[in-house]
C-alpha positions in Angstrom: 0.1 0.0 0.1 2.9 2.4 0.9 4.5 1.9 -2.4 1.2 2.3 -4.1 1.0 5.5 -2.4 4.6 6.6 -3.1 4.2 5.6 -6.6 1.4 7.8 -7.2 2.7 10.8 -5.4 5.8 10.4 -7.3 3.8 10.0 -10.5 1.7 13.3 -9.9 4.9 15.3 -9.3 6.3 14.0 -12.6 3.1 15.4 -14.7 3.3 18.6 -12.7 -0.2 18.4 -11.1 -0.7 20.0 -7.8 3.2 19.4 -6.9 3.3 21.7 -4.1 0.0 20.4 -2.7 0.9 17.0 -3.2 4.4 17.5 -1.7 2.8 19.2 1.6 0.5 16.4 2.0 3.4 13.8 1.8 5.5 15.8 4.4 2.4 15.9 6.7 1.6 12.3 6.0 5.1 11.1 7.1 4.8 13.8 10.0 1.6 12.1 11.5 3.5 8.7 11.0 6.3 9.8 12.6 4.3 11.9 15.7 2.3 8.4 16.2 5.4 6.2 16.2 6.9 8.6 19.1 3.8 9.0 21.2 3.4 5.1 21.1 6.8 4.2 21.7 6.9 7.3 24.7 3.8 6.0 26.1 4.3 2.7 26.1 7.7 2.2 27.5 7.0 4.9 30.3 7.1 2.4 33.0 10.2 0.8 31.8 12.0 4.4 31.8 10.6 4.8 35.1 12.0 1.6 36.4 15.8 2.4 34.4 15.7 5.6 36.2 14.7 4.3 39.7 17.8 1.9 39.0 20.2 4.8 38.2 18.6 6.8 41.2 19.4 3.5 43.6 23.0 3.0 42.4 23.7 6.8 42.6 22.5 6.6 46.3 24.5 3.8 47.1 27.8 5.2 45.5 27.5 8.7 46.8 29.4 7.7 49.9 32.0 5.9 48.2 32.4 9.1 46.0 32.6 11.4 48.9 35.1 9.4 50.6 37.3 9.3 47.5 37.1 13.2 46.7 38.2 13.6 50.3 41.3 11.1 50.0 42.2 13.0 46.9 42.0 16.6 48.6 44.2 15.2 51.4 46.6 13.6 49.1 46.8 17.3 47.5 47.4 19.0 50.5 50.0 16.8 51.5 51.9 17.5 48.4 51.7 20.9 48.8 53.1 20.6 52.3 56.2 18.8 51.0 
């Protein structure tokens, strides 16, 4: 079906009948399909995306004390090098 629609659009453009209108309608159709696919993917994957973000947040909360300690160690080492 899509091949037929594309062939008709190309044929109408070659003939020169309302080429601007046909191009506008084709662009609008592709835009509508892209929007529909984006919404379907976005709304369908909302729960999964939420779980992924929750996992990232949990991992960052667990890593925060380790990162804080590492930053303190680096700061102490820099201060020791500055003294010597």
